[in-house]
BATOR-457261 format. One record per residue (C-alpha): residue in one letter; x, y, z. Coordinates in steps of 0.001 Angstrom, whole numbers, plus 524288, in hexadecimal, padded with zeros to 5 digits. Example, Ala and Ser with C-alpha at 12.3 -4.5 7.8 and 13.67 -1.06 7.14 Angstrom:
BEGIN
A8300C7EE6C81E78
S835667FBDC81BE4
REM end
This chain:
BEGIN
XA98239CBAE90F0C
XAA6AA9CA0B91417
XAA4A09D62391D80
XA98E29D13B92286
XA9C9A9C3E4924C2
XAA7FF9C7DF92A53
XA9F919D134934A6
XA96E79C305935BF
XAA25E9BE5293AA8
XAA4DF9C86594456
XA98C19C77E94926
XA97A29BA3094B5E
XAA5689B76B9517C
XAA3C19C4C595BBE
XA94EE9BBEB96051
XA9A439AF5795F9A
XAA5E59B2FF969F5
XA9A7F9BAE29724F
XA90639ADFF97215
XA9CF49A446972DB
XAA2339AA7997FF9
XA941D9AD9998605
XA919199F5598286
XA9E7F99AD798A9D
XA97319A16999606
XA92969923C99911
XAA1BB990C399B98
XAA3EB99C129A7B9
XA96399980A9ACF0
XA97C4988C89AEE8
XAA4A7990039B85D
XA9939996199BFEA
XA8F5798D639C179
XA9BC39848E9C629
XAA12798FC39CF51
XA959E9924C9D518
XA9140983AB9D932
XA9E3E97EBE9DC69
XAA5F498BE19E020
XA9AAD993BF9E6D5
XA9304987F69EAE8
XA84CF98F6D9E66A
XA7963988D79E6DC
XA721E985839D9B5
XA694498E849DC2D
XA7425999EF9DD83
XA7956995B59D130
XA6EA2997299C994
XA6B2F9A34C9CE63
XA77E39A8829C9AB
XA78C69A3019BE47
XA6B4F9AB389BA55
XA6E3F9B8479C1E6
XA7BA29B8CB9BAA5
XA71D29B9309AE5D
XA6A7C9C6579B380
XA73119CFC29AA55
XA6DAB9C7AF99EA6
XA61F59CE8C9A1BC
XA65E89DC8799F71
XA699D9D77F99183
XA5F0A9E1DB98A72
XA66C09EDD399080
XA74249E98F98AE5
XA6CAB9E56697E29
XA66919F29997F25
XA75619F7AF98207
XA7B3E9EEEF9756D
XA70949F35396C69
XA7025A043496DFC
XA7F20A067E97714
XA8982A06F196EA2
XA97D4A04EC9750F
XAA2E1A096996BF2
XA9977A0AA496040
XA95879FCD4963F8
XA8A389F54496920
XA8C9F9E6BF96956
XA9C559E3FC9695D
XA9EA59ECCA97801
XA93C59E6F997EBB
XA99D39D75497B3C
XAA68F9DCD298020
XA9F949E27698D18
XA9A2C9D62698F24
XAA5B69CE5C98D4E
XAAE949D6239970E
XAA2DA9D5149A0F7
XAA1CD9C6F799E92
XAB28D9C4ED99FE1
XAB3DE9CDEA9AD28
XAA97F9C6519B346
XAAE329B8969B03B
XABCB89BBC09B382
XAB7809C27A9BE93
XAB10E9B4F59C535
XABE7F9AD7F9C112
XAC4D19B4EF9C977
XABCF59B7569D425
XAB8619A9AB9D3E0
XAC5E59A4D09D8CF
XAC60D9AD799E42B
XAB82A9A94E9E6D4
XAAD339B1E59E1C9
XAA0E99B5C99E865
XA92A79B0D29E3CC
XA8EAC9BFE29E128
XA9D559C10B9DB65
XA99429B7B19D1A3
XA8BFF9BBE39CDFD
XA91139C8C29CB9A
XA9B009C4C39C0E8
XA92519BBF99BA08
XA87B79C5CF9B992
XA91729CE7D9B55F
XA95FE9C5A09AA63
XA88F49C2CF9A4E9
XA876D9D0629A4E1
XA93149D18B99B22
XA8C9D9C366994EA
XA7E459CA9C991D7
XA83D09D83698C01
XA8CFA9CD79981D6
XA7FB19C40E97EC7
XA77F29D1A697C57
XA83789D79F9736F
XA84019CBE096C7D
XA75B39C85196BCD
XA72569D45F96486
XA7D2B9D3C395AC8
XA77959C57E957FA
XA69F29CC0E9573A
XA6F0C9D8D994FAE
XA76E79D14994710
XA6BCA9C5CA943E3
XA62D09CFC5940CB
XA6BA89D64A93540
XA66D19D0929266F
XA71449C6B7920EE
XA792F9CA7F916CA
XA78DF9BC4C91094
XA71F59B00F91295
XA7F9A9AA4A917C8
XA7BE09B5FB92488
XA6DD29B56792459
XA6E349AA9693041
XA72899B63F938F1
XA662C9BA8793894
XA5F079AD969392F
XA64169A9EE94521
XA71A49A6209410C
XA78809AF0294890
XA72DE9ACD39557F
XA764D99D9C953A0
XA835C9A26B9510F
XA861B9A86295EEB
XA7CCC99B4196493
XA8662992F49618B
XA923299BED96450
XA8B8299DEB9728A
XA887E98E4D9730E
XA978798B8796D86
XA9BE199278979E4
XA935398D85983AF
XA992297FA497D3F
XAA69A982E798083
XAA3DC98B2398D8A
XA9DAA97D9399417
XAA6399743E98D39
XAB14F97C0D99227
XAAAAD97EC599F2A
XAA79C9710B9A13C
XAB61A96EF39A003
XABD0E97A429A94F
XAB37997AA29B396
XAB94F96B819B6E4
XAC889970029B4BE
XAC5D897E9A9BAFB
XABE1D987B99C38D
XAB3B598E869BF0E
XABBAC99B829BFF1
XAC429997C59B52E
XAB7C4997CB9ACEB
XAB3FD9A4CD9B171
XAC2F69A8409ADA5
XAC2669A29299ECC
XAB4E99A99399B9B
XAB9199B5FC9A11A
XAC5049B477996D8
XABC239B0D098AF9
XAB2C79BCE698ECD
XAC05C9C55898E14
XAC24C9C23197F24
XAB3A19C34997C03
XAB5C79D0679812D
XAC1D29D4949797F
XABDAB9CB7096CD9
XAAFD89D5DF96C72
XAB8239E17D970B4
XAC03D9E17E96514
XAB3499DE6C95B59
XAAFC29EB2A954CB
XA9F549EB03954E9
XAA0319F1F9946A4
XAA7299E70D940F3
XA9B249DE9C944EC
XA90359E69093BBE
XA87B69E679947EF
XA7A9E9EE8A94444
XA78FB9FBAD94BDD
XA701D9FE23955BE
XA6855A09EC956C1
XA6E52A0F1A96264
XA6198A1253967A2
XA638FA14C49766D
XA629AA0E6B981A3
XA541DA12759835A
XA4F11A1097974CC
XA5416A033197315
XA4DD79FE9598137
XA426AA056B97A3F
XA45C79FE4396DF8
XA48169F1EA9767B
XA3A459F2E497C70
XA31BE9F55496FE0
XA39949E7E396A97
XA35639E209975BF
XA27A69E47997412
XA28909DD979679A
XA1EDD9D21996B4D
XA26329C7509635F
XA32919CB4496A5C
XA2E349CD0D977B4
XA27299C0279792F
XA30469B8AA9733C
XA3BA89BD1D97D6D
XA30299BC0B98935
XA2F649AE61984EC
XA3E069AADC98464
XA41189B0A69901A
XA35309A9E59975C
XA395399D4A990B1
XA46BC99D1A99A07
XA40A09A4389A53C
XA359C99A849A7E1
XA410898E539A86C
XA443C98C599B656
XA55CA98A909B517
XA5B0F980599BC03
XA6932982A59B62F
XA6DDE983E89C54E
XA69009793C9C8F9
XA6B6A96EDE9BEB7
XA78DA9760C9BF47
XA78529703D9CCF7
XA72949641A9CAD7
XA7B4F95F8E9C0C6
XA877A963D69C8EF
XA8449960C59D5D0
XA7927955889D524
XA7EEB94F729C835
XA8CC2950D39CA61
XA8DD2955129BD14
XA9BB195A019B961
XA9D429675B9B52C
XAA4D3962559A783
XA98DD95A859A41A
XA90EB968269A729
XA9AEF96D2D99DC1
XA9754963DF9941C
XA8811965ED9958C
XA8AAA972F09939B
XA919F97121987FF
XA86EF9676E982C7
XA7D01973619849D
XA839397EA097D51
XA884A97346971FB
XA797A972F696FAA
XA773E9806897076
XA80869817296576
XA799B9772395ECE
XA6D7997F5596080
XA755298A909597C
XA77D6980F994F20
XA6B4E97ADF94BFE
XA64EE987FE94E76
XA6CCB98EF0944C0
XA6BF29849393A75
XA5DA597DA793C18
XA552A986869449A
XA55D19945694128
XA4A1B991C193904
XA429F98DDD9436E
XA397E9950994B1B
XA40EA99A9A95784
XA322F99835960AD
XA336D9898195BD4
XA4250987AF95E4A
XA3FAE98FA096D42
XA348E987FD9704E
XA3BE097BA596DD9
XA46A197F8197550
XA3D0D980D7980FD
XA38039755297F84
XA436A96E0E97F3F
XA48269752F98B09
XA3C8696EA19926C
XA405E9623498C60
XA4E0C96188992AF
XA48FF9671C99F30
XA3FDA95B599A16C
XA4A9E9524899D55
XA51F395A619A8B8
XA48EA954F69B09E
XA4A3D948609AD94
XA58A79495B9AF2B
XA582D94D669BC51
XA4DF4942B89C0F2
XA5844939449BC00
XA5019934D69AF27
XA5C6C935589A6A7
XA643992EB49B035
XA5D1D9221E9B241
XA5DDE922C79A257
XA6B1C921829A4B9
XA6FF592EA799EEB
XA7B53935BF9A731
XA783A940889AD1B
XA83669488D9A9B0
XA7EB69442799A17
XA73B794AA499B5C
XA7799956EE9A332
XA803B957B49967E
XA7579954FA98DA9
XA69B9958F999213
XA6B81964FE99D4E
XA73D896B009927A
XA6A3496D839890E
XA608496FA79911E
XA693D97B93995EA
XA6AF89802B98804
XA5D3D97F5E983AD
XA5BAF98B4798B50
XA628B991AA9824D
XA5E8898CB197579
XA5304995BB972DF
XA5B499A2139735C
XA604D99E359655D
XA528599F4095EEC
XA4D5F9A8849684B
XA5A0F9B11F963D3
XA56219B003957CD
XA4A4F9B3E195803
XA4CC79BF9295EE6
XA56079C3D9954E4
XA49F99C43F94D5B
XA41BD9CB9295504
XA4D559D64295ABF
XA4A3B9E356954EA
XA56A99E7EA94EC9
XA5D379F2D7956DB
XA5B319EC2D96207
XA5EB79DE609635D
XA68DE9DFEB96D96
XA5DD49E3C297660
XA543B9D9AB97200
XA5D799CF5E972EB
XA63599D29E97DC8
XA55FC9D38F984A0
XA52699C4CE980CB
XA5F639C1DB98529
XA5B709C80299280
XA4DB69C2859945A
XA54919B4F499267
XA5E0B9B7CB99CA0
XA55379BB219A646
XA4AA69AF3E9A368
XA57FB9A8719A512
XA58609AE699B2E2
XA4B5A9ADAE9B671
XA4BA299E619B2EA
XA578E99B349BC16
XA50409A3409C6F1
XA45E899A859C582
XA4DD098E499C410
XA54C0991AA9D1DE
XA460B9937E9D6FA
XA4193986299CFEC
XA4BDA97E449D5CD
XA4A97985E49E3B9
XA39879806C9E1F5
XA4047974459DE54
XA4AF9973AF9E9DD
XA5582971909E087
XA626E974119E5FC
XA711E9703C9E45E
XA6EDC965949EC99
XA60EE95F679E9E9
XA5B7395DBC9DC1D
XA4FC39571A9DDD1
XA4750961309DB7D
XA4EDD962A49CE28
XA442C95B829C700
XA39B1963059C9F9
XA3F9696FE79C536
XA42A49693A9B894
XA35D2966E19B528
XA302D974BA9B992
XA3AD5979B39B04C
XA36D39720B9A422
XA2952976AD9A889
XA2DD79845F9A641
XA353A982DC99B07
XA295097C7A9948E
XA210C988EF9983C
XA26E09914598CF6
XA232C98A81980D0
XA150898CFA984F6
XA184F99AF59811D
XA20A299AC5976CF
XA173499F9996CB2
XA1E829AEE497126
XA2A6A9ABAF96A91
XA27559B28095DEA
XA2CEB9A9C3951CE
XA36C99ACAC9481E
XA37349B67293DD3
XA3A079AD41934D7
XA2E7A9A29593AD7
XA268A9AF4793B7B
XA27BF9B23C92AF5
XA25DD9A2A8927B6
XA18889A1EC92F9C
XA14419ADB492836
XA172E9A80491C40
XA0EEE99BD691E3F
REM end
């Protein structure tokens, strides 16, 4: 028992660091947004296109997942990928910090952001695979049983949320006192620490299950066979569609808050802290009270709540809350921050469902495919948002068409709820329905 608990602690230590550092990515990206807006004077559409295009490496996650599943490096198939991904991120953010001082071109910063997100996607794939395969291992005691019912997913979710809270809180302070390049440099140093810590850990001490080393072609065949299962395929399609159909207006709202409303960067940082704190609270609430609730019900509830908050944004832009005496800054800190993170609330119950549906031996491939589908959906959503803002003629100086764009966004968010039956029931929920 002592050895088992020691192994569990090591796993949590490694996963906790990995998800915490990835949660901190909001810290340098806050600097990127202000650097592009104030330093490079880009338009809202250009900012949003870059924000979404930088996520293109995330779309190739299935490839990283297959490599992680079946290609062992130094007799290990998770740790080397985490270390390599951290190294790529450290190099990219250090380069941006160095060249930002002497004047970096738009193409150069785009390249380094793509390189950084390539590293981040490799790390995320390896970490997600570790969580999936660990959660599928049989529990050795009642105390450890939570790992198989969402406990480990909740833990890494909270680690990522804590990183997000700290990153946004410190980011809002640092961006007011230092140049954005300082944020890039600090994050690059943290990634360097993650690289060295990960490189010192031997995978054999984590007692991870050995994959069957099927080879790339066979692994692709296994992935293809797994995706032919209706429950798995329909769930992934619906989940991706539920994001892709929503025209994201993140870049437009960033300019609206900073240019039109003159919200200070420190207040935006506090707003994002509130959002990350809500994500952390969601992880705690889910772990304690909602694990027994059907994933489908939770996902539908979150989707409906998103519609409500988008309609609230419409009223906000129309001046409804201002007429009630609610300051713009307070609305941004509370309601806008919650809407921003509500997009991700669905991922926790969905990841638990995917861990149940993943066939043994290709957890990395399936989870990577899921996350790449979500990444592609976010990219499509971002491009649709640019098109929607352009259609309503919203730009950095004219926001008169923003209310109409927000109404369209809310209507698009409502659409996936009508096809939520594509999301299968959890294994436990199915068992209860059969008993009844």
